[in-house]
N, C-alpha and C positions, 0 to 999 in steps of 0.2 A: 504494500500500500504506500502511495505517496501521501505526504502530509504537507500542507501549505497554510500559512497564515495570510489571509487576504482582507481587503477592505473594499466593499462595494460602495460606490459613491452616489448612486441614484436608483430610482425605481427601474429605469431603463437597464441599468447594469444588472439588477436582479432578474429581470425578464430574460435578458441575454444569457445570464448564467444558467437559468433553468432550462432554456432551450438547448444549450450546449451539454448540460448534465444529462438530458434525456437521450443524447446520442451515445453516451458511454455504455459499454457492455459491462455491467457490474454496478455496484452501489457507489453513489456519491453521497457521503455523509457529511453534514455540516454540523459543527458543534459549537456550543457556547455554554460555559459553566457546566451545569449538570444535565443538559439536554442534547439530544441528537435528532437532527431533522434530515429527512430525505431531500437531498439537494435538487432532485428532479421534480419536486412538488412546489408549484407556484404558491399555493395556499400556505404551506409550511414555511417557505422562504419569506413570504410576506409578513409573517409573524415576528421575524427577527428585527432587532434594532440595528439598522445598517449604519448607524453613526459610530459603531464600534467594530473592531476587527473580529473575524470569525475564522475558525479552524476548519479546513476542508480535507477530507480523506477520500481517496479515489484509487482505482486500480493502476498499477504501474504501466499496464498495457495501454492506458488511455492517453496516448501521446498528443493527440489533437486537443484534448481537453487541457492537458498540461500546458501546452503552448498558449491556449486561450486565457487561462487564469493567471498567467505570468504578468499580465498587464495590471492585475489587482494585487499582486504580491507585495507584502511589506516585511520589513525586518522584525525579528522578534527581539525587542529591546526592553519590553516591560511585560508585566503579568497581564494576561487578558481576562483573568477571573475577577 
């Protein structure tokens, strides 16, 4: 599994993220604190507070998705909890 810390900046970013997550063969799991959300669910993703970073887990084979989310990647310099 690949793990990245990302920051989505707008509702449009969330919609694009969900569209790309739906193309992945395997699970895209988005986590924040003690919850895990299906990254391919627009309703689930809409419930997130996008003003804060989120952790994304996805299969290593998902190279296209990996390239897509790099635009949202941020450095882990502080606790996200």
